[in-house]
N, C-alpha and C positions, 0 to 999 in steps of 0.2 A: 297735635301741632306742637313742635318743640318751642319752648319759651327762650327768649334771649338769655344767654348765660356766659359768664366768664369762667374759663377753665384754666387751671395752672398746674404745672407738673409737681409742685411741692409747696406746702404751706409754711415750711421752716427750712431756711437755707442759710449758709454763711453769706455775709454781706458782699463778698467779692464773687459770688456765684450768680449765675443767671438761670432763669426758668423759662419754660415755654409758656407763653400766655396766648390763649386762643379764645376768640369770641364766636359763639355759634347761635343759631336760632333766629337770625335776622332775615329780613326779606332781601332779595338781591338789590344792590345799590342803595340800601338803607344808609343814611348818614347819621352817625352817632358820635358822642363824645366819651372818651375814656379819661377819667380823672384820677389822679393819685394824690393822697393826703397822708402826711407823716408829721408826727411830733417828735423832735429829737430829744436826746437825753438831757438837754439844757433847757428845754421848754419852748424852743423856737418851733413854730408851726410852718410847714412847707406844703406847697401844692404845685402840681403840674397837670397839663392836660394835652390831649391830641384829638383832633377830629378826623375820623376815618369814614371811608365809603366801603360797605360790604362788597365782597366779590359775588360772582354769579350764583354761588352756593349759599349765600347769606352768612359767610364767615369772614373773620378778620384775624390774621396771624401776624402778631407783632414782629416776628422774625423777617417778614417779607413785605408788610404793608407800609406804604409811605403816607404819612399824615397829610391831609389837605391843608391843615394849619395847626398851630399849637405852640407849646413852649419848645418843641423841637420839630423839625420839618423834613428830615430825611429818614430813610429806612434805618431803624436802630432799635433793637430789642431792649436796650438799656436806657433809651431816651427818657422815659417817664421818670427815671430815678435821678439821673444827673441834671436834668433840666428843671428840677423843682425850684420854685421861687419862694422866698420867705413871705408869709402873710402876717407875721408878727416880728418884732425887733429881734435881730440876731444877737444872741447872748455871747457867743464866742465862735471862732472858727475851729475850735478843738473840743472834741467830746471828752467828758470826764466820767462817764459811766459806761459799763459794758453791758447794760441791759439791752435785750433785743429791741430793735426798732420795729414797731408795728406800722405797717403801711396798708392803707385801705384803698382799694380800687373800686371806682363807682362808674357804672355804665349808664349813660343818659341819652335818651332820644328826645329831641326838643327839650321839654322841661320834665319829662317823665323818667324817673329812676327805674331802670330795667333790672339791674342786678348790683349787688355789693358783695365784695369778698375782702377778707383780711389775711395778710401774710406776715410772718415774723422773719426778720433778717438778723442773724446773730453775728456778733463779733468773735465768738469763741465757742468751741464745742463744749457741751455740758460736762464732759468727763475731765477736762483740763483743770488742774488745781492752781488757783491764784493765791499766792502767798506774799504779803508785804514783808519787806526786809529792812530792818534798821539795826545793823550790827557791823562791827569792824569799820565804822566810818562810811558804810554804804547806805544809800537810800535807793531802794529798788523794789521792783515787783517781779517775782518769778512766775512763769506759767509752765508748769511741769506736767508731763503725762503721768498717770497713776501707776503704770508698770515700773518695776524696779530696774529693768534693763537699761544700761547706760545709752543715752541718745545724744546725737549731735545737738549742740546748744549755741544759740545766737544771741549776742548782746545787741540791744536796740538803743540807739542814741537819738534824742530829739534835737531840735534846732534852737535858735536864739530866743525863743519864747520861754525856754526853761521847762522844768518839770519832767514828767514821765510820758513816754509814748506807749501807753498801755494798749491802746486799740491796735496798733501795728503789731506789737509783741503778741497779744492774744490771738490775733488772726493768723499770724505766722505759725504760732504753736499748734494751731488746728490742722496744720499740714505735716505733722509728724516730727517736729523739732521741739526741744525745750527752748524757752526763750527767757531773757532777763531784760526787762525795761529798766534802764539805769539812768538816774538823774545825776546831773553834774553841777547844777545851780538852780536857783529859783524855787526851792522848797525848804522847809524847816530843816535845820542842822547843816545846810549847805550855803555857800555864798549866795547873796541876793543879786549880784551882778555878774555878767559874763566877762570877767577879767581876772587874770592870774589864777585860773582854775587849775588845781593840782591834778595832773593826769595819773598821779600815784593811785587815785581811786579806780582807774581802769585796771591797773595791776592788781589791786585788792580784789576787784570783781573777778578777774581771771583766776586768782588763787582761791577765792571762795568757791567758784564754780568747780574748780578742779578737785575740791575736797568733797563734793557732793556725789553720793554713790550712784545716782541715776544720770550723771553727766559723763559723756565720753570726752575726756579732756584732750584727746587727740583730734577731736573734731569740733573745735570752737570757731565760730564765725562772728562777724560784726557787721551791723548795718546802721548807717547814720544818714541824717538828712540835713542839708544846708550846713550850719556850723557843726552839727553832728556828723556830717559827711567829712568835713575837715578833720574833726577829732578822730573819726574812724580810720582815715588814712594815716594820720599821724600815729595813732596808737598801734595800728597794725605794723607800721614801719619800725616801731620800737620794741614790741612784744611779740616774739616769734610764736607764742602759743596760739595766736590768731591765724587760722589756716585758710580763711576765705573772707573777703570783705566786699560789701556793696556800698557805694557812695551815691546817694541821691543828691543832685545839684551841689556837688562838693566844691572845694577850693583846692588849688595846687600849692598854695602857700599858707603859712600861718599868718593870719590877719590880726590887727590890733583887737584888744578886747572892746566890749561895748559897756561904757560906764559914764554915768553922770556925776560921779563923785571923785573919780581919779583922773589924772592926766593920761596921756597915751602910754599904754603898757601892752604886753603880750596877752593874748587870750589864755595862754597855757604856761604852766611851769611843771618841772619834774624834780623831785627831791630838793625843792626850794630854789632851784635855778630857773630863771626865766628862759623860755624857749624863744630863739630869735624870731622876730616878726617883721612883716613888710612895712616899710617906712617911705615908700616912693613919693615923689613930689606930685602934688595935685595941681594941674594947670589952673591958672587964675580964672579962666572962663568956666571951668567945671565947678569950681567953688562958688563963683558968682551965680551960676545957674541954680545951684541948690539953694543958695541964700535967697534968691529971688522967689523960688517956689515956697520957701518957708514964709516969707513976708507977704506974699500974695495969696497963699492958700492953694496954689496949683499943686497937682499931684507930684510927689517926689519920685525921682528915678535915680537910684544909686549905682547903676551898672558902670558908668564911666568912672565914677569916683573909685570904685574897687579895682577897676582895670588899671588905672594909672597908679594906684597905691602899690600894685604888685610889680610894676615894670622895673626890670633890672635888679630885683631883690633876690638874687641867687641864694643868699644866706638864709632866706626865709622859706625857700622851697622845701617841701616835704620829701624826704628821702624814700620815695615809694618803691625804689628798687630793692629795699630791704624787706619788703613785705614777704612773709613766708607762705605764699599761696596765691591763688588766682584773684583777680580784681575785676569787678563790674562797676562801671560808672554810668550814671543816668543823668541826662541834662535836658534843659529846654532851650531851644534856639532863640526863643523870645523872652528869655529870663531878663527881667528888668531890675531885679534886686542886685545881682552880681553876675559876672560873665561865666556862669558855670559851664557853658559849652566850650568856651575858649580855654578855661582852666582844666577841664577834663581832657581836652586835646593835649595840653601841656603835660599832664600826668602820663598819658599814653606815649608821648614823644620821649619822656624821660625813661619810661619802662623799656621802650625799644632801644634807646641809646645805650642802656646798661644791660641789654640782653637778658631781661627778666625771664627766668626759666619756667614761669607758670603762665597759664592762660590769662589774657586780659582783653577787655572790650570796653569801648565807649559807645553807648546807645544814645543818640541824640534825637529828640522829637522837635523838628524845626519850628512848629507853630505853638509849642507849649511854653509855659512860663516857669516860674520858680516854685510854685506851690504844688507839691506832690503829696497825695494822700492815697490810702488804700481805696480801691474802686468801690462804687456803690453809694457814695454820698453825693449830695448836690455839689456841682462845680460852678454854679452861676455867680458865686462871689469869690472865685479862686484867682481872679486876675488882680486883686488889690486887697489892701488892708486899710480899714478906716479906724482912726483913733478917736478917743473921747474929745480931743482938742479940735475935732473937725478937720484935721489934716488927713491926707490919704497917701499911702505909699503903693506905687504900682509894682506888681509882681510879674505881669506879662501873661501872654496867652489869651485864650477865650474859653468859654464854658465847654464847647464841643471838643475842641482840640485838647484841652486839658483833661477832659474825661477819657478820651481815647488813649492819651499818653499814660494816665494813671493806671488804666486797666492793663495795657500792654507791658508797662514797666513792672508792675506787680507780678504779672505772669513770668516775666524774665527773671526777676529776683528769686521767685520760688524755684524755678527750674535751675537756676544757677546754684542755689544751695543744695538742691536735690542732687545735682551732678557732682558737686565737689565735697559735700558733707555726707550725702548718701541716705537721706531719710525723707520721705514725703507721705503725707496723708492723701488718699486718693478720692476724697469727697466726704460728704456728710454721712456720719455713722459708718465709716469704713475704717478698717484697721491699717496701721502703718505698713508700708512695704519697704523692707530694707534693700538697698541697692546691692 
């Protein structure tokens, strides 16, 4: 008699990949619980579970089985991963290590453990070389392939939390590109606040990459998220060496910097000159609403504040028509931090109005919020950010719709760069295929 067992197609995969998970050896109509446990690289412990009824053959296929109950409740082979809930305090929303995440799956019938398996989900292929860079004013980490052949290379820019987006850069490098995670504030040797940031550093990064023998300087791309999306569009509009750009939840204008030390100033400058920024008038009721939230501890929603700040600010609009290549914009229709959906539409309108000669697209996920990460991580806290002061800022969306959006947007971004820069890895332990 076959014993109950969890089968899976691979014990080591990239974190954005999915495997076939099949349970066999059960009796027909057996009711069991499948539990997932993970400790992330910051020490937070996560768990999820789903209760299933076996089919007439005593099997449960997670690709087709609908949970009777659990942390997710619809057919979804990825549900156990995105629906994880923290069982210890969340240290951060952002990973700081590229160590593989070990996830344990436990099969339980009543209180009896029937089977346990472990699998490793990787942020990066083992052959990718990670090299920290502190030179020529740059603070970055490169993820380069070992071969000397020049490859398309993508600069990765994070958002207003500062620092490096190494996880995104490492994962994208695993699909046949070289990548450079570039910091622009919030780390040693760079400004500590997002205000008057010199985008000369973007130009330095482009020049540095162009001097590397394994970088195809004719195939440089850029991808940025939130304020990094704003910076990506701005940089690509100024530096023609950037041949393809992806903006996650970006802005269509240059917004003021974020500073507790300085008054209102631009986020960016170039060669010492401040780049014009939005200074729209905030209606009294919008300001009063935010003030009330701060005083009462209600969740903060900044969407309307940013929307009004940009109204009529034509001098602060990013000249996206100058971008020397195709543009992909990704936004959430329920973005509560700022109106990335509306601003992305405005970018598209400006590109159309100026007969932009390259491909451009805005992909909107109506029920998703502001927080976009690579797929494979829990999204149960992706709708808000909680601060040490006990205040909360809403980002929008919900755990299911954000997870669906993250997975599809990441797929589109990879396909976009494959189409327009021409290189992509076709899976774990596969060699790159040149377009």
